Every structure is written in C-alpha cells, then in structure tokens.
C-alpha positions as CSV (number, residue, x, y, z in Angstrom):
1,M,-62.6,-59.3,139.8
2,K,-60.4,-61.8,138.0
3,K,-61.9,-65.3,137.7
4,I,-59.3,-67.9,138.5
5,I,-60.9,-71.3,138.9
6,S,-59.6,-74.7,139.7
7,M,-59.5,-77.8,137.6
8,F,-61.9,-79.4,140.0
9,F,-64.7,-77.2,138.6
10,I,-63.5,-77.2,135.1
11,L,-66.5,-79.1,133.6
12,G,-69.2,-77.4,135.7
13,F,-68.4,-74.3,137.7
14,M,-66.2,-72.9,135.0
15,F,-69.0,-72.5,132.5
16,S,-71.5,-71.0,135.0
17,T,-68.8,-68.5,136.0
18,F,-68.8,-67.0,132.5
19,T,-72.2,-67.8,131.0
20,V,-75.3,-69.9,131.2
21,C,-74.8,-72.6,128.6
22,A,-77.7,-73.5,126.3
23,D,-78.8,-76.9,125.2
24,A,-77.0,-78.0,122.1
25,R,-76.6,-80.7,119.5
26,D,-75.0,-84.1,120.3
27,D,-72.8,-84.1,117.2
28,G,-71.0,-80.9,118.1
29,A,-71.6,-77.4,116.8
30,L,-70.1,-75.7,113.8
31,L,-67.1,-73.7,114.8
32,T,-68.5,-70.7,113.0
33,D,-71.4,-70.7,115.4
34,Y,-69.2,-69.9,118.4
35,T,-68.3,-66.6,120.1
36,I,-64.9,-66.2,121.8
37,V,-65.4,-64.9,125.3
38,I,-62.7,-63.7,127.7
39,D,-62.9,-61.7,131.0
40,S,-63.6,-58.0,130.9
41,E,-60.2,-57.4,132.5
42,P,-58.1,-60.2,131.0
43,T,-54.4,-60.7,131.6
44,D,-52.0,-59.9,128.8
45,T,-51.5,-63.6,128.1
46,E,-55.3,-64.3,128.1
47,R,-55.8,-61.5,125.6
48,F,-52.9,-62.7,123.4
49,A,-54.2,-66.3,123.5
50,A,-57.7,-65.3,122.6
51,E,-56.5,-63.1,119.7
52,R,-54.4,-65.9,118.2
53,L,-57.4,-68.2,118.5
54,E,-59.6,-65.7,116.7
55,Y,-57.0,-65.2,114.0
56,Y,-56.6,-68.8,113.1
57,I,-60.2,-69.8,113.5
58,E,-61.1,-67.1,111.0
59,K,-58.3,-68.4,108.7
60,V,-59.7,-71.9,108.9
61,T,-63.4,-71.1,108.6
62,K,-63.2,-68.1,106.3
63,K,-65.7,-66.3,108.5
64,D,-65.4,-63.6,111.2
65,I,-65.8,-64.9,114.7
66,P,-67.4,-62.7,117.4
67,F,-65.0,-61.7,120.2
68,I,-66.3,-60.4,123.5
69,Y,-64.5,-59.0,126.4
70,D,-67.0,-59.9,129.1
71,S,-68.0,-62.5,131.6
72,Y,-71.3,-63.1,129.9
73,S,-72.6,-63.1,126.3
74,D,-75.9,-63.8,124.6
75,G,-74.3,-66.3,122.2
76,K,-75.6,-69.8,122.1
77,Y,-72.1,-71.4,121.6
78,E,-69.1,-70.0,123.4
79,I,-65.3,-70.6,123.5
80,L,-64.2,-69.5,127.0
81,V,-60.5,-68.5,127.2
82,A,-59.2,-68.0,130.7
83,D,-56.3,-68.6,133.0
84,V,-57.1,-71.5,135.4
85,T,-55.5,-73.4,138.2
86,T,-54.8,-77.0,137.2
87,E,-54.2,-80.1,139.3
88,S,-50.4,-79.9,138.6
89,S,-50.1,-76.1,138.9
90,V,-47.0,-76.3,136.6
91,D,-46.4,-73.4,134.3
92,G,-47.6,-74.5,130.9
93,S,-50.2,-77.0,132.1
94,Y,-53.7,-76.7,130.7
95,V,-57.1,-78.2,130.3
96,I,-59.3,-78.1,127.2
97,S,-62.9,-79.3,127.7
98,S,-66.3,-79.0,126.0
99,N,-70.0,-79.8,126.6
100,N,-72.9,-79.4,124.3
101,S,-72.5,-75.6,123.9
102,C,-69.3,-74.5,125.5
103,I,-65.6,-75.0,124.8
104,S,-63.2,-74.2,127.7
105,I,-59.6,-73.4,126.9
106,G,-57.5,-72.5,129.9
107,G,-54.1,-73.0,131.4
108,Y,-51.8,-72.3,134.4
109,G,-49.0,-69.8,134.7
110,N,-47.5,-67.6,132.0
111,K,-47.9,-70.0,129.1
112,G,-50.7,-72.5,130.0
113,T,-53.5,-70.7,128.2
114,I,-51.4,-69.9,125.2
115,Y,-50.3,-73.5,124.9
116,A,-53.9,-74.6,125.3
117,V,-55.0,-72.5,122.4
118,Y,-52.3,-73.9,120.1
119,R,-53.1,-77.4,121.1
120,F,-56.8,-76.8,120.3
121,L,-55.8,-75.4,116.9
122,E,-53.6,-78.3,116.2
123,E,-55.8,-81.1,117.5
124,F,-59.3,-79.9,116.5
125,C,-58.5,-77.5,113.5
126,D,-55.7,-79.5,112.0
127,C,-53.3,-76.5,112.0
128,R,-49.5,-77.2,112.0
129,W,-46.4,-75.1,112.3
130,F,-43.8,-77.1,110.4
131,E,-41.3,-74.4,109.8
132,K,-41.2,-70.6,110.3
133,N,-42.6,-70.1,106.8
134,V,-44.4,-73.5,106.3
135,I,-47.7,-73.4,108.2
136,R,-50.7,-75.5,107.5
137,I,-54.0,-73.8,107.9
138,P,-56.7,-75.9,106.2
139,E,-59.8,-74.2,105.0
140,N,-62.8,-75.9,106.5
141,P,-66.0,-73.7,106.8
142,D,-68.0,-76.7,108.0
143,L,-65.6,-77.7,110.8
144,R,-67.5,-79.1,113.8
145,V,-66.1,-79.3,117.4
146,P,-66.8,-82.4,119.5
147,S,-69.0,-81.9,122.5
148,D,-67.1,-84.3,124.7
149,I,-63.5,-82.9,124.7
150,L,-61.3,-83.4,127.7
151,V,-57.6,-82.7,127.2
152,E,-55.4,-82.4,130.3
153,Y,-51.7,-81.7,129.9
154,T,-48.7,-81.1,132.2
155,P,-45.4,-80.4,130.5
156,F,-42.8,-83.1,130.7
157,F,-40.0,-80.5,130.8
158,E,-39.8,-77.1,132.4
159,Y,-37.2,-76.0,129.8
160,T,-37.1,-76.8,126.1
161,E,-34.7,-75.4,123.6
162,A,-33.6,-75.8,120.0
163,D,-31.7,-73.5,117.7
164,T,-32.6,-73.7,114.0
165,L,-34.0,-70.7,112.1
166,S,-37.6,-71.8,112.7
167,A,-36.9,-72.4,116.4
168,C,-35.9,-68.8,116.8
169,D,-39.3,-67.6,115.6
170,P,-41.8,-66.7,118.5
171,E,-44.9,-68.1,116.7
172,Y,-43.3,-71.4,115.8
173,S,-41.9,-71.7,119.4
174,L,-45.3,-71.1,121.0
175,A,-47.0,-73.5,118.7
176,N,-44.4,-76.2,119.3
177,G,-43.7,-75.7,122.9
178,L,-40.1,-74.3,122.9
179,N,-39.7,-71.9,125.8
180,G,-35.9,-71.3,126.3
181,G,-34.6,-67.8,125.9
182,A,-31.3,-68.3,124.2
183,Y,-32.6,-68.1,120.7
184,R,-36.0,-66.5,120.9
185,N,-37.5,-63.4,122.5
186,L,-41.0,-63.9,123.9
187,S,-42.8,-60.8,125.2
188,H,-44.7,-60.7,128.4
189,R,-48.0,-61.1,126.6
190,Q,-46.6,-64.1,124.8
191,G,-45.8,-65.7,128.2
192,Y,-42.2,-64.7,128.4
193,M,-39.5,-67.5,128.2
194,V,-37.2,-69.4,130.6
195,E,-34.4,-66.8,130.4
196,Y,-30.8,-67.2,131.2
197,L,-29.8,-63.9,132.9
198,G,-26.2,-63.2,131.8
199,P,-24.3,-65.9,129.8
200,F,-25.9,-69.1,128.6
201,G,-22.8,-71.1,129.5
202,H,-19.0,-71.1,130.1
203,S,-19.4,-68.1,132.5
204,L,-16.8,-68.6,135.2
205,A,-13.5,-66.8,134.5
206,T,-15.2,-65.1,131.5
207,Y,-18.2,-63.2,132.7
208,Y,-17.8,-63.8,136.4
209,C,-14.5,-62.9,138.0
210,S,-13.0,-61.9,134.7
211,P,-9.2,-62.3,134.3
212,D,-9.1,-58.9,132.5
213,K,-10.2,-57.3,135.8
214,Y,-8.5,-59.5,138.4
215,F,-5.7,-61.7,137.1
216,D,-2.8,-59.2,137.2
217,E,-3.3,-58.3,140.9
218,H,-4.8,-61.6,142.1
219,P,-3.6,-64.6,140.1
220,E,-4.5,-66.7,143.1
221,Y,-8.2,-66.3,142.1
222,F,-7.5,-68.4,139.1
223,A,-6.8,-72.1,138.5
224,L,-3.5,-73.6,139.5
225,R,-2.1,-75.9,136.8
226,G,1.1,-77.5,137.9
227,K,3.0,-74.6,139.4
228,K,1.4,-71.9,137.2
229,R,-1.8,-69.9,137.5
230,V,-3.9,-69.8,134.3
231,K,-6.5,-67.3,133.3
232,D,-9.2,-69.5,131.9
233,Q,-10.6,-71.2,135.0
234,L,-11.2,-70.1,138.6
235,C,-10.0,-71.5,141.9
236,L,-13.4,-72.4,143.3
237,T,-12.2,-72.8,146.9
238,N,-10.9,-69.2,147.1
239,F,-13.1,-67.3,149.5
240,D,-12.5,-64.0,147.7
241,V,-13.6,-65.5,144.4
242,M,-16.8,-66.7,146.1
243,N,-17.5,-63.2,147.4
244,I,-16.7,-61.6,144.0
245,V,-19.0,-64.0,142.1
246,T,-21.8,-63.5,144.7
247,D,-21.6,-59.7,144.3
248,E,-21.6,-59.9,140.5
249,V,-24.6,-62.3,140.5
250,L,-26.5,-60.0,142.8
251,A,-25.7,-57.0,140.6
252,L,-26.9,-58.9,137.6
253,L,-30.1,-59.8,139.3
254,E,-30.7,-56.3,140.5
255,Q,-30.4,-55.1,136.9
256,S,-32.1,-58.0,134.9
257,Y,-34.4,-59.9,137.2
258,V,-38.1,-60.0,136.1
259,P,-40.7,-60.7,138.7
260,N,-43.8,-62.8,138.1
261,V,-42.3,-65.2,135.5
262,A,-42.1,-68.9,136.1
263,L,-38.3,-69.3,136.0
264,Q,-35.1,-67.5,135.4
265,I,-31.6,-69.1,135.4
266,V,-28.1,-67.8,136.3
267,S,-25.4,-70.0,134.8
268,L,-22.3,-70.7,136.9
269,T,-20.5,-72.9,134.5
270,Q,-16.9,-73.9,133.9
271,N,-15.0,-72.4,130.9
272,D,-14.7,-74.5,127.8
273,N,-11.3,-76.2,128.5
274,L,-9.8,-78.8,130.8
275,N,-7.8,-76.5,133.1
276,Y,-9.6,-77.2,136.4
277,C,-7.8,-76.0,139.5
278,E,-5.2,-78.3,141.1
279,C,-4.5,-76.3,144.2
280,E,-4.4,-78.3,147.5
281,D,-7.9,-77.2,148.6
282,C,-9.6,-77.9,145.3
283,R,-7.8,-81.3,145.0
284,K,-8.9,-82.3,148.5
285,I,-12.6,-81.7,147.7
286,D,-12.4,-83.3,144.3
287,K,-10.6,-86.4,145.7
288,N,-13.3,-86.7,148.4
289,N,-16.0,-86.6,145.8
290,G,-14.3,-88.7,143.1
291,S,-14.7,-86.0,140.5
292,Q,-14.0,-82.3,139.8
293,S,-17.7,-81.8,140.1
294,G,-17.1,-81.8,143.8
295,T,-15.7,-78.3,143.9
296,L,-18.1,-77.1,141.2
297,I,-21.3,-78.2,143.0
298,S,-20.0,-77.0,146.3
299,F,-19.2,-73.5,144.8
300,V,-22.6,-73.2,143.1
301,N,-24.5,-74.4,146.1
302,E,-22.9,-71.7,148.2
303,I,-23.7,-68.9,145.7
304,A,-27.3,-70.2,145.4
305,K,-27.7,-70.2,149.2
306,R,-26.4,-66.7,149.5
307,V,-28.8,-65.4,146.9
308,A,-31.7,-67.4,148.5
309,D,-30.9,-65.8,151.8
310,T,-31.7,-62.4,150.4
311,A,-35.3,-63.6,149.9
312,K,-35.6,-61.3,146.9
313,Y,-35.5,-63.7,144.0
314,P,-37.9,-66.6,144.5
315,N,-38.0,-67.8,140.9
316,I,-34.2,-67.9,140.3
317,A,-32.3,-71.2,139.8
318,F,-28.6,-71.7,139.2
319,D,-27.2,-74.1,136.7
320,T,-23.8,-75.6,136.3
321,F,-22.3,-78.1,133.9
322,A,-21.6,-81.8,134.2
323,Y,-19.3,-81.5,131.2
324,Q,-16.1,-83.3,130.3
325,Y,-14.0,-83.3,133.5
326,S,-17.1,-82.5,135.7
327,R,-19.4,-85.1,134.0
328,K,-19.1,-87.6,136.8
329,A,-21.4,-87.1,139.7
330,P,-19.8,-86.2,143.1
331,T,-20.1,-88.8,145.9
332,N,-20.3,-86.4,149.0
333,V,-22.1,-83.3,147.9
334,V,-25.7,-82.9,146.7
335,P,-27.0,-80.1,144.5
336,R,-29.5,-77.8,146.2
337,D,-33.1,-77.8,145.0
338,D,-32.5,-74.5,143.2
339,V,-29.3,-75.8,141.5
340,I,-29.7,-77.3,138.0
341,V,-27.1,-79.7,136.7
342,R,-26.7,-79.4,132.9
343,L,-25.3,-82.8,131.7
344,C,-23.6,-82.6,128.3
345,S,-23.6,-85.6,126.0
346,I,-20.7,-84.4,123.8
347,E,-18.7,-87.6,124.0
348,C,-21.6,-89.8,123.0
349,C,-22.5,-91.9,120.0
350,F,-25.6,-90.5,118.3
351,G,-26.3,-93.4,116.1
352,H,-27.2,-95.7,119.0
353,T,-29.6,-94.9,121.8
354,M,-28.2,-93.8,125.1
355,D,-29.3,-97.1,126.7
356,D,-27.6,-99.3,124.1
357,T,-25.3,-101.5,126.3
358,D,-23.3,-102.5,123.2
359,C,-22.2,-98.9,122.7
360,K,-19.5,-98.2,125.3
361,V,-19.4,-94.4,125.2
362,N,-23.2,-94.3,125.7
363,A,-23.0,-96.9,128.4
364,D,-20.5,-94.7,130.2
365,F,-22.8,-91.7,129.8
366,M,-25.8,-93.6,131.1
367,K,-23.9,-94.5,134.2
368,D,-23.2,-90.9,134.8
369,L,-26.8,-89.9,134.1
370,E,-28.1,-92.5,136.5
371,E,-25.7,-91.4,139.2
372,W,-26.7,-87.7,138.8
373,S,-30.4,-88.7,138.9
374,K,-29.9,-90.3,142.3
375,I,-28.8,-87.0,143.8
376,C,-30.5,-84.4,141.6
377,D,-34.1,-84.0,140.6
378,R,-33.4,-81.1,138.3
379,I,-31.1,-82.3,135.5
380,Y,-31.0,-80.5,132.2
381,I,-29.5,-82.2,129.2
382,W,-27.3,-80.5,126.6
383,D,-27.7,-82.8,123.7
384,Y,-26.2,-82.6,120.2
385,V,-27.8,-83.3,116.8
386,N,-25.3,-82.1,114.2
387,N,-22.0,-83.0,112.7
388,Y,-19.7,-80.1,113.7
389,N,-16.8,-81.3,111.5
390,E,-18.9,-80.9,108.3
391,T,-22.2,-79.2,109.0
392,V,-23.7,-79.9,105.6
393,C,-23.1,-83.6,106.0
394,I,-25.8,-86.1,106.7
395,F,-26.3,-86.8,110.4
396,P,-28.4,-90.0,110.5
397,N,-29.7,-90.0,114.0
398,F,-33.5,-90.1,113.5
399,N,-33.8,-93.7,114.8
400,V,-32.6,-92.7,118.3
401,L,-34.3,-89.4,118.9
402,Q,-37.5,-90.5,120.6
403,R,-35.9,-93.1,122.8
404,N,-33.2,-90.7,123.9
405,V,-35.8,-88.0,124.9
406,Q,-37.6,-90.7,126.9
407,I,-34.4,-91.8,128.6
408,F,-33.6,-88.2,129.6
409,Y,-37.1,-87.8,131.1
410,E,-37.0,-91.1,132.9
411,N,-33.8,-90.0,134.6
412,H,-35.1,-86.8,136.2
413,A,-34.3,-84.4,133.3
414,K,-36.4,-81.3,133.6
415,G,-34.8,-79.4,130.7
416,L,-33.5,-80.3,127.3
417,Y,-31.5,-78.3,124.8
418,E,-31.0,-80.0,121.4
419,E,-28.0,-78.2,119.9
420,G,-27.8,-78.1,116.2
421,N,-26.1,-75.9,113.7
422,Y,-26.8,-72.8,115.8
423,Y,-24.1,-70.6,114.3
424,I,-25.2,-70.8,110.6
425,T,-29.0,-70.6,111.1
426,Q,-29.5,-69.1,107.6
427,C,-28.3,-72.3,105.9
428,D,-29.0,-75.3,108.1
429,G,-27.6,-78.4,106.6
430,E,-29.6,-81.5,105.6
431,F,-32.7,-82.1,107.6
432,A,-32.1,-79.8,110.5
433,E,-35.6,-78.2,110.4
434,L,-37.3,-81.6,110.3
435,R,-35.2,-82.7,113.3
436,T,-36.2,-79.6,115.2
437,Y,-39.9,-80.1,114.5
438,L,-39.8,-83.7,115.5
439,L,-37.8,-83.0,118.7
440,S,-40.1,-80.1,119.7
441,K,-43.0,-82.5,119.5
442,L,-41.1,-85.2,121.4
443,M,-40.2,-82.7,124.1
444,Q,-43.9,-81.9,124.4
445,N,-44.6,-85.7,124.8
446,P,-41.8,-88.2,124.6
447,Y,-44.2,-91.1,124.5
448,R,-46.4,-90.0,121.6
449,D,-47.2,-92.9,119.2
450,D,-47.3,-90.8,116.0
451,S,-43.7,-89.9,115.5
452,E,-43.6,-91.5,112.1
453,E,-46.7,-89.6,111.1
454,L,-45.1,-86.4,112.3
455,I,-42.2,-87.0,109.9
456,D,-44.4,-87.8,107.0
457,D,-46.7,-84.8,107.6
458,Y,-43.6,-82.5,107.7
459,L,-42.1,-84.0,104.6
460,E,-45.3,-83.6,102.6
461,A,-45.8,-80.0,103.7
462,V,-42.3,-78.9,103.0
463,Y,-41.2,-81.0,99.9
464,G,-44.6,-81.6,98.2
465,P,-45.8,-84.7,96.3
466,G,-42.3,-86.2,96.1
467,Y,-42.1,-86.5,99.9
468,Q,-42.3,-90.3,99.9
469,S,-39.1,-90.5,98.0
470,I,-37.4,-88.3,100.6
471,R,-38.9,-90.5,103.3
472,E,-37.4,-93.6,101.7
473,F,-34.1,-91.8,101.5
474,I,-34.2,-91.0,105.2
475,D,-35.0,-94.7,106.0
476,I,-32.1,-95.9,103.9
477,M,-29.8,-93.3,105.6
478,S,-31.0,-94.4,109.0
479,E,-30.5,-98.1,108.2
480,H,-26.9,-97.6,107.1
481,A,-25.9,-95.1,109.9
482,V,-24.3,-97.4,112.3
483,S,-23.6,-101.0,113.2
484,R,-22.6,-102.7,116.4
485,Y,-19.0,-101.8,115.7
486,R,-19.6,-98.4,113.9
487,H,-20.7,-95.3,115.7
488,L,-21.7,-91.7,115.0
489,S,-20.1,-88.8,116.8
490,I,-20.6,-85.1,116.4
491,Y,-17.1,-84.9,114.8
492,Q,-17.5,-87.6,112.3
493,D,-15.6,-87.7,109.0
494,S,-18.1,-87.7,106.2
495,D,-16.8,-90.9,104.6
496,D,-17.6,-92.7,107.9
497,T,-21.1,-91.2,108.2
498,L,-22.8,-94.0,106.4
499,C,-21.4,-97.5,106.5
500,N,-22.1,-100.6,104.3
501,M,-23.6,-98.6,101.5
502,S,-23.6,-100.6,98.3
503,S,-23.4,-99.3,94.7
504,K,-27.1,-100.3,94.4
505,D,-28.0,-98.3,97.5
506,V,-26.2,-95.2,96.1
507,E,-28.0,-95.6,92.8
508,R,-31.3,-95.9,94.6
509,C,-30.7,-92.7,96.6
510,D,-29.8,-90.8,93.4
511,E,-33.1,-92.0,91.9
512,L,-35.1,-91.0,95.0
513,W,-33.8,-87.4,94.9
514,Q,-34.5,-87.1,91.2
515,K,-38.0,-88.4,91.7
516,A,-38.6,-85.9,94.4
517,K,-37.4,-83.0,92.2
518,D,-39.5,-84.2,89.3
519,A,-42.6,-84.2,91.5
520,A,-42.2,-80.7,92.9
521,E,-45.2,-78.5,92.1
522,N,-43.5,-75.1,92.6
523,D,-40.2,-73.3,93.1
524,Q,-40.6,-73.3,96.9
525,Q,-40.8,-77.1,97.1
526,L,-38.0,-77.5,94.6
527,N,-35.7,-75.2,96.5
528,E,-36.4,-77.1,99.7
529,I,-35.5,-80.4,98.0
530,L,-32.3,-78.9,96.5
531,H,-31.4,-77.5,99.8
532,S,-31.7,-80.8,101.6
533,E,-30.1,-82.8,98.7
534,L,-26.9,-80.9,99.3
535,S,-26.1,-83.3,102.2
536,W,-26.3,-86.3,99.8
537,R,-24.4,-84.6,97.0
538,Y,-21.7,-83.6,99.5
C-alpha cells in the first residue's frame, strides 16, 4: 500500500513508517554512509526523483550509493524519498528534514518530491544548474549532512516560464523551478508541466472561430470596425460565436486533456491588434465596464462556466489577456475563480521598478495591476526582458528584476512569464542566460537575500577567473541605464540604451572586457566572454 503521510508526522511518524532509525552522531553523518530508500511500489515521480538524487550524490562523492526499493532497509543511515502531504497541499510544495540517522525528502503533487531533491542537492551538496551546459557538481567525498535539517517550501507561483535555450532544457527547468509548457516538454515521470492546451496566446479569430472557416458565410461573427467587419477579431457578444468556441474548446479537451496533473490551461485571448468589436452590443458592455475587458471577461467567464458544467475537467483553467486595449480592469464584471487574467507589461519602462512613482508609464501599469488584483486572485504576468528592436543590444534591467517580481507576487500574481529573445534561442544576445537564471531563482523566492551572490556565482561558473571584470561592467551598465527623465522600453534605439556615459566610462568598459578575455582559462570561457561582449561592441 502506498504510504502517503502528512507533514504533521514528518519528523516522527515518517521515519517509523519506512524504517527504525539508529542512534547517530551529533555532527551529521557522511553522505557516503547513507542508503537511498523508496517505497517498493513507488510512483513514477518518486522513482525519477530518487534516481536523480542517486546520480548526483555519486557524482559529488565519487562513490556508489545503495538504492533500495523497499519500506525497510538494514542500513544505519537512510535517505527516504517519498510523496507526502504538506501543510499547504500546493503542487510543488515540499519538506526536507533530518534527524541523527535519517534524511527525509518529500513533496506534494506532481513535482514536490522532484523539487525537494533538487533543493537538497543545491543547498546541501552545493550543486548548481547555471546553464544547460554549465552545471556545478563539486567533488566532496567527505561531505557530511547536518542532523537538524528542516526546510519547508511552498511555491510562490503556480506557473513559471522563461524562454532562453537553457530554459527549454528539462533538467535545467526542474533544477530551477520552471514549470510552464510553452518551451519545455516534461514527461509524466518528470512531473509534467503546466500545459497550455492549444495556442499559448492570441487564439480568438485565429485558432478558435477561424475566419478561414466562417468569415465568408458569417461575417457577423467577426469584429465590426466602423461599418466594416474585419477578420482578425471576434464579436464576443454574438451567441453563435460563443457556441462555436465552446464546441471547439470541448473538442480540444476531449483530444488533449491529461487527467491527474495539477493544472492545464486553455487560452482564450484577443488577437494581436487593436481591432476590438464596436458593434452596439459589445460597445454597451464595454461602456458599462469602462474598458474593452468587459466583453472579454464576460465571454471567457461564460465559456469557463459551460466547461465546468460538464464536470469532466476539474483541473482546467482559462486565461485571457489584459493587454493593450483590454489592460484596464472592468468595473462591473469579475473573473471566475477558474479564469486567469494574463496582464502584459509591454508598454512599461524596464529601467525603473514598476512601483517607481516618478515613471509615468509604470505608474499607469501599477494602477491597472492594483485594480485587477482587487477583483482577481489569479493574475499571471507577461513580462519582458529584451530589446526587440535590436536583440543583441544591451538591456540594462538587472536593478529592477527582484523588486518587480516581488511587486507581481504582492498583487495576487500566481504566474509569471519572463519573455526574452524566444525566437532566436540559439544565439541569445548579451546576458540573456544570466537573466533567466536569476529570474528563475527569484520566481522560486522573490524575497531571497542572496541575489547578488547568485549573479557572482553564475558569472564565475560561466566566464571563469575574469568574472569580476564582467560584474563591474554590469554594474556600470546598470548605473547608466536610466535617469529620472530617461527610460528603457523593449523597443529602445541602441544609442538611447545607456545615458550619460562619459569617454572615461567607455574606456573603462573596454578595459574590463579585455581583462576578462585575458583571464580566460579555456576556449569555452573565452567563447562565452566573446558572445556576451557582442552587446558592448554593437
């Protein structure tokens, strides 16, 4: 019988459930003295988590670690890997604990135990997954594990997404807590992902109620602009459109729905233009709500209700955009609990924090975020971390990243997508991978106090002994990114990216890059330096 145990018993009952623990040393045992123990009939995710734990412990200690599929072993020191119920019962939550002879690693839901294993490897074995191909696994045959561990974790966000080359890698994603399904494919044994069934965005009048299928015979299904129907948005008050989209959503779910995962999302989102419908019925609802989000939320609410009424898809949510013309929250309609509002920051300044009152565009965004947070407990943020005019160009936003993630969390955001140079993943410009690593860690915990250390650790691992020169360059870049009167958009001309740079500053930056290159110990480090230096040369 599967042994699922509650967090209440984690320090006592859990150990007696699997084994009788022996007396042990106060200073913690050698990791090489331990046996990994999992249930004789483990779940796929338990088995996967235990196998990854075994793999990395053997890499660190340079010694084979016994691995037992049983609820009891004769070993003196044991690492128990098991799914558990936690106090929060949120997918991805976990507990790591130890006493004198046992280490317990367990989590809730599809990913909790897997996340717990990677947290153990990071915190107690000093492993790091900086990039897809830059992983730190220190050799330490004499590694000891404390006998008084108690780590309890509940995810800050239910959905986390980034899109650089490393972020697409399953191992990197599991180690750094990225769970979205847009750019990675996690198997069932890897805990699956938060999958968008169908399109990731801009789905209405493209995927749903396609103009190729319906426009010629039923132009009234589509948005009225002036006196003309256009193909690239829908009329959201048309009853036939609602029926068509409902039927298409149900057909998609019938084909693609996966039971027993934490969350799957269907995106019902406006097309990427400003052609919202101006028919009498749509205008009436929008006027009553003070925003075109009135018709959009009303439409998505109704589709979500119809699907919920089937009682067939309990872990499905529906998302829609608060984007450009729909960014302002409605005043007379409230999103259902199973409706996610994905608020997009595309108009913002990314050189100032979102709560900087001296930055008007950010102050406007904050007002919209605060209004949405009053009526919606399930906001997702679509944020931007790249210059889309000139993707190789420096994008000096490091000073705002941590505070912005905190702001999103404090305003009911449950999901966060940090969009970078997603369409050229083989040649990400400037410090895209560093930014993804830092943001991944901040999405795991926005309030961590070691963000500066995270940057330094990454730079040293990727660029080698010259990393301090590159760190100084990043600091100079950040210092000159913006001023009270200068801002940083995602469509910034490169000559406006850094302001107030003196000739002395430029000379110093040239010196720093040369010092970094001179200090490189091998071709890999040199290539990484040259790759990132392109942004400065450009």
